[in-house]
N, C-alpha and C positions, 0 to 999 in steps of 0.2 A: 756185339753179343750182349753187352751190359744193358743197352736200351731195350732190346727185344725180349729179354728174359725177365728183367727185374723192374724196370722203370714203370711200366703200365700197372702191374699189380700194386706197387708201392703208392702210385698216384691214387688209385681207387681206394686203398686203405686210408690215406690221409683225408680224402674228401669225405669218406664215410664217418671218420672220427669227428670231423668238424660239424656234422649235422646230426649228432646222436640224439638230440631232443626235438627234432622236427616231427610235427604231427603229419602222418601219412595216411591216406585213404587207399585201401586195397580192394578194388572191385571184385577180385577173384576170391576173396576170403570168405569164411563161413558166416560172417556177420557177428561173431563174438568179439568183445573187446580184446585188444592185444596190448601187452605192457612192454614198453621199451624204456629202460632205465627209469622205472617208477613213474613214467608218464603214460597214462591210459590213452591209447590211440583208438579213436572211434572209426570203425570200418563200416562199409556199406556193401550189402549183398545185392548182386545183380540177379533179379529173378530169372529163372529158366523159362522156357516157353511153356505157357499154361499156368504158371504160378501167379499168385496174387501179388501185385506190387507192394512194397513196404508201406507206402503212405495209405493204402487201403487197409492193410492189416492193422494199422494203428488207429483207425477210425473207431469212435465209441460205439459199442454194440448195445442194443436195447437191454436195459437193466430193470427188471420187473419188481414192483412192490406187490402187485396182485395180477396174476394171470388166470388162475382157476384155484378153487379150494384144494389145498394139498399139493399144489404144483411145486416141484423142486426148484423152479425158477423164481418162486416168491422170495422176497426179502422184506425185512421189517415185520413187526407184529402189532396189530391194533390193540394196544394194551394201555395207552395213556388216556384213560377216561377223565374228562374234565367237566365240572370241577370234582365230581365224585362218582359219576356213572349211575347215579340213582334213577335218572329219568331217561335212560338210553337202552335200546335193544339193538344188537348187532348180529346179523346172520351172514356169514361168509360163504355159505353153501346154498344160496338161493338159486333156484333153477327156473323160475318163471319169467319168460320174456327177457332174457339177458341179451346184452349186446352181442357177445360172441363167446365161444367156448361152452363148457359144460355148466358153469356157475357164474354168479356175480355176487355183489355185496348188497344186502338190504339193511338200511339204517332207519330206525324209528325213534324219533325224538318226541317224548310224551310232554306236550305243552302244558296240559293241566297239572301234571306232576311238577313240572318246572316252576310253575307259578307259586307253588308251596315250598320250593327249595331255593336254588340259586338264580333262577330265571334265565339261565343260559346253559349250553352244553357243547361238547365237542370231543373228538377222539384224535390222538396222535398215533401214527404207526411208528414204532420205535425199534431200535436194535441196540442191545438185546431187549427183550420184553421188559417193560416197566423201567426203562433206563432214562431218567431225567437228567443225565449228565454226571451221575455219580460213578459210572463205570465206563471203560473204553468199549467202543462198539460202533463207531462211525465208519461208513464206507467212503473210500476215495472215489468220487464221481467226476473227477476232472475230465473234461472233454464232452460232457453232456451239455447240450444246448437248450434243452427244455424238459419239463415234465408234462406228460400228456395223460389224460384220463377221459373216460366217457361217463356221463351222468345224466339222470333224468329224475323228475319228481313223480310221485305216485299219482298226483292229480294235475300237476303243473301249477306254477306260482310259488312253490316252496322257495324260501330264500336262505342261502348260506352266506353268512357275512364275510367269512374269509376261508380261503384254501391257502395253506402255508407249507413251504418247503424249508427245512432247517429251523433255526431259531432256538434250539435247545441250549440252555445255559449250564451252570454247574461247574464241577471240577474239570470236565472234559466237554467244553462247549463246541457247538457246531461252528464252522468257519464262516457261515453266511446265512442269510435268510432271504426268501422271496415270497411275495404275497400277491394274490389276486382277490378281488371281491369289492362289493357284494356281487353274488351270482344268483340270479333268479332262474330257477330251473324250469324247463319245459316238460310237458308230459311225454315227450319223445326223446330218444337218446341223442345227445349232442356231445361233440368232442371239445374239451377245454384244454388250454395250454398255459403253463407257468413258464415265462421266459427266464432262462438261467444264464443267458449270455452276459459275460463280465462278472459273474459271481465266482467266489472262491469256494469250490466244492471239494476241497482236499479232505474234509472230514465232516460227514453228515450222518448223524444218528437219528434225526427226526425226518423220516422219509416224506411224509405228507401228514397234514392235519386239516380238519375242518372245524369250524365253530359257528354257532348261531344262537339266537335267543328267542324267547317268547314274544318280545316286542315286535319282531318282524314276521312272526309266524303265529298269528292270533288264534288259529284253530288247531292245525295239525302240521306235522312235518315228517313225512316218510319219503325217503329217496333211495336211489340205487347208484352204485359205482361199479365200474368194470374197466379192465385193461389199463391199469395204472402203471406207468413206466417212465423211466428216464431214457432219453434218446438224444 
């Protein structure tokens, strides 16, 4: 009677005590962390029929800098005019011959003005607006593999010396930087890619920037941007 009534429960109790800190994965759990003796136990949820697998849920979803004028999916503000914005014109609600959607971005760099000023120009898309690293505002873009955008010149042949992701310094600096260029634009829409593989994207307040100069644009430089996004 002793063995049948008390020995098996006692054995189970002793074995359980000896493994109190073991990390256990429970396929039937809800997916929330479970705490056992102050040890966080990471659980895994088994998707039901028709549900998206966890690895697909964790994939990076497109994160827009610009989709359309006024879109709630837009992030960052084109507020970092370089060196002073005196020779630049920006229209985020341009509707003529855009690549997609209702609107696109038209940028006009006044070369004649620039020759009398700093001889170069550019714009940073920042978060929040006008933030050159003095305030917190960077997005965690970990998981993004690239930044893509569509661009074309007004005539073709316009040259952008650099397109930049990240690179903001200051008290709250970006965690990395990626650059492509020079880019000579066509008169037709083309898709461009900034490779972000291997970059630390934990904090990026400078979403995208472009810069050019009158040296490589002797007459005029008007160009268009559309569908700017991390993916």
